[in-house]
N, C-alpha and C positions, 0 to 999 in steps of 0.2 A: 658600182662596183669597182671593188681592188682592180688593180690592173697596173704590170709591171712596168717602171721605167727603168732606163738605162743611161749607165753616164761612165764614160773611160777616164782613169785622169794617172797622173806617171807618177814617180818616183819622187816629186816632190807634192802631188797632193794636189796638182792642179787639173783644173780638166781640158782634157783633150779632144774628147768629145760630149755631146749627150745629145736625145733624137726629142723630139718633138714635143712628145707625151711626159717629157721632163722638165720640160720649159714651161707646159702646160699646168704640170702638178706641183710648180715653184712658184708660176706666176712673174716670167720672164717672159720674153717678147720673140728676142732674137740670139742665137749659138752664142752671137759675139758678145752679149752678158755674162755669159758664163766660160766661156773658152779663155784659158790662159790665170784664169783664177783658182784661188786657192778653194776646192771645195772644202772642207771643211772648217773654215773661217768664214766661207759665204753661207752655208746651211746648216754646218755639225758645230756651231759655234760654245751654242749653251745648252744647259738642261733643260730637263720641263721646271722647271722653278723658277728658270732665269739665272742659277746660278752659270757660272762660265766654265764650261767642257775644256779643259786642256788637251793642245795636241797628244803631247803623250800619253793620255788615257785612250785616247781614239783607237776604239779595235780594231777598226774596219786600215789604218794607218799603223798598227803595229801587225794585224795578220800578214798583209800582206810583206810588207818589210822581211818578213821569214817565210813566205812564202807557203801561209797558209789562208786556207780559206776559212771565213766565219760568216755565220747566222745572229742577228740581231733581232726583237721584236719587243722591248721592253725602251727604247729611245723614243726622242723627237726629232725631226728634220723643221729647219725655217724656211717658211717662204719669203721669197722680195719684200714685202709688205711690212715683214716683222714677225706675223703672227706663227705657230708651227702646230704641227700636226703630228699625229702619231703613228709613228712608222715601222715596219718591218722591213729588212734588209738582209741580202747577202752579197758576198765581198769577194774573188776571187780574182787571185793574181795572174798578171798577163805577165808571160814571157817573148823575150825574143834572143835567139842566138844563143838559148844555153842561161839566161841571164832575166831578172823582173826586171819589169822595165815599167811597173806600174799596178791598177788593180782595174777589173770591172765589177763597176756595182750596179748592182739591181736595186729599187727598192718601189715599195708602195703606202699609201696611206691609207690605215687599217683604223682607224680614229673609229667606222661604226663598228666593226669586230670587237674592238676593246671598249667599247660602251655596252655591245650586247653581251659581254664576258661578264663586266663591272655587274647588269643586269640579273645576269643570273645567280650570281655569288652573293647579291643584296637579297636577292629571295629563296634563297634557300637557307639562309640564314633569319629574316627579318616578316615579323608578321606583317604581308600584308595590308592589312588594316592602320594597322596603329601608327607601325613602324619601330617599333620594340622589337627585340630581337627576340627570335623565337625558341619554343621549347627546345629543338636541334643544339641552337646554338651552348644554348645556359647548360645543357649536359654536359658537352663539349667543354667548356670553360670549367666548368665544376670541376671537372677531373684534371686540369691543366693547374687549379687553384687549389690542391687539395695535396697541398705539400708546407711543409711545420714552418718553412721560413713566411708563411703567407697569413698564418694564425696572429691575433684574432682574425675568424672571417664572419660576419654578420648576413643574415638572411631575414629578410622577411616577406612574408608570402599572405596577398588577400585578396579578396573578391570584391566585386563589383555586386552591390545589395538592388535586387529589385531589376533585373536586368532581362529575365522572363517575360515580365509583367507587362515589360517595358515596349518589348517586346513585341507580345501578345494586344497591346492597348492602341499603340502608337503606329506598328510596323519598324520591321528590320533597320529599315535608315535613321528611327529615332533610338534606336539600339545600338547602333553602329556610332552616332556621334555621342552618347553617352561613353562608350569606349575609347572615344579620341581624345576625348576631356577628361577622361579619367587617366589616361595615357600624358597627355601634357600638363597635369597637374603634378603626376609624378618625374617626369623629368624638371620640373622647375624645381622642385623638390630634392633633387638627388645632384650632388656633384657628375663632374663633366668623366671621370674616372670609374663612376661606380655602373654597374651590371643592371639594365632594368628590361627582363624580358616579361613575354607575354607567357605562361605556362600552361594555358587552358582557356576554354570560352570568357568565363567571365573573372 
């Protein structure tokens, strides 16, 4: 289950407080492992693809310097063992005597939520049996491609002969296997950027 954890950073981005949940989610044993450390370089140093994430592009750092709050849910944070997780975080500037002295950052591991979201998107645009795009995706893509600069466009439509008799004689499992084999053959015959979709049953 997702649960928010908290860390407080000073104006330099160094950790001044982290709770036990923060230590646990990041894989540290003791507060001393983080206190005084720059949290950007500790847990926010790289993007999802592993490329460096410069400090001057960090939305947490930029926001609290301007006295702004920020909410982000499309980045990753990094654990002590070098693995990352998809995170949602909120950052709020911390004030003292009218001036900004840092920020309170709360974050949570949303890996499972993101996985579920990707699954919903996949199923809404892909045929669950063959893995090909479904009719809904194809019709939307056709609208997008219907521009003069994309011409000429080639469309090939075919069907699987004998699917009904295969289902009747050998059962639907055999029919499903036939459709999967047909889908695999189309994948092998088409280019990576071609659109292959299951328009109907066969």
